[in-house]
N, C-alpha and C positions, 0 to 999 in steps of 0.2 A: 399736466396730469402725470403722476408718477405711475409706473407700471406695477400692477399687482403681481406678486409671485403666483405662478400657476400651480394649482394643486394636481397631483397625479390621480388619475382615474384608476379604478380597480384593474382594468386591463393593462394599463401602462405599468402599474406596480407589479403585477404578476410577471410581465415580460422582463422587468428589470431584475426581479428576483431570480427568475429562471436563467437569465444570462449570467448572473453571479454564480449560481450553482454549476452552470456549464464551464465557466471560467475556472472555478476551483477543480472541477473534474479533469479538465484539460491539463492544469498545472500538476495535479497528482499523477496522471497518466504519463505525462512528459518526464516527470522525475523518476518514474519507475520503468521508463523505456530505455534503460541502459543496463546491461548485464550485471555490472558490479553493484549498482544501486538496488537492483531487484534482489540480488543475493543478501545484501545488507538488511533490506527490509524484511525478507522472509526469515532471516536469522533472528531479527529482533522480534518478529511475531512469535517464533518458536520459543524465544526466551521469556515471553510473557510480559506482564506489566512492570515487573522489577527492572527489566532491561539488562544491558550488559556493558561493562567497561569497554571503552574504545579499544584499548590494547588487546583485549580478548577477541574482539571482533576482527581486528587486524590480523591476529594470529590465525584465527579460524579460516579467514578467507584468503590469507596470503597477500594482503594489500599493505602498501607502504603507508605510514601515518599521514603524510601529506596528501596522498591520493585520497585516503579515507576522509580526511577533513573536507576536501572538495565535495565528495559525495554526500557527506552529512549536511553540508550547507544547502545543497539541492533539496534533499529530503526535508529539511527543516523549513525551507522557503515554501515547500508545498504542503506544510503542516502535517507531514506524515510521521515525523519523529519529534520527540522532545529530548532535552538534555538537562542534566543536573550534576552538580559537582558533589563528589563525596571524597573528601580529603584532597589528594592529588589526582584522583581519577575523574574522568568525565564519563557519566553513565548515560547511555542512550537507550530510549524505549520507544516502541512503535505507539503511535496514537491510534488506538483501536476505534475511537469514535469517528476519526476521519476515514479509516479503512471501511468501517460499516456504512458511513454516509456515501462513500464512493461506490461500494457494492450496491447500495440501495438506489443511487442515481442511475447506475448501469442497468439495473433490472426493473426500474420503475416501469410500469404498465407492460410487464412481461407477459408474453403470450396472450395478448388481447384479454387480460384480466383473469387468466387461468394460470396462476404461477406454479401450480403443481406440475404443469407440463414443462416447465423450465428447470426442474431439478436436474442435476448432473447425472449422467448415466452412471450406474454402479461400476466400480473398478473391478476388473478381472483379477482373480487371485493369480499370483505368479505360478507359472507351470512348474510342476515338480520335476526335479531331474530324474531321468530314468536311471535305474540301477544298471550298471554295466557288469556283465558277466566277466569273471576273470579269464584272461586269455590263457589258453593251454599251450605251452611251448612244445 
């Protein structure tokens, strides 16, 4: 008698799906857990969906091209950036849908169902410099 393939129950399917989400979140967080890669990703987020040429990123962050390539590979493996060719340039862009999914994963079930409690605290305005009186000699 041949063994029939087992069907997943709803509970097993949910657990597998949740583990895949966790695996993706861990990969993204691991990729961002290095200062140069975090700087690259933040620069690409700032650049917007158009992205930036690799040379401009290297110049802006003072990174050698071979070092930058290594960091791009890690960010691409985590699905945090995309790359496209434009002539001789490689244009890198942040994957905003992955970033949004990661933020959603991290804040899922935030504050026991009261997400308004999880909003970041407002930033303080920078202190104004006090005017100095000219010294009288």
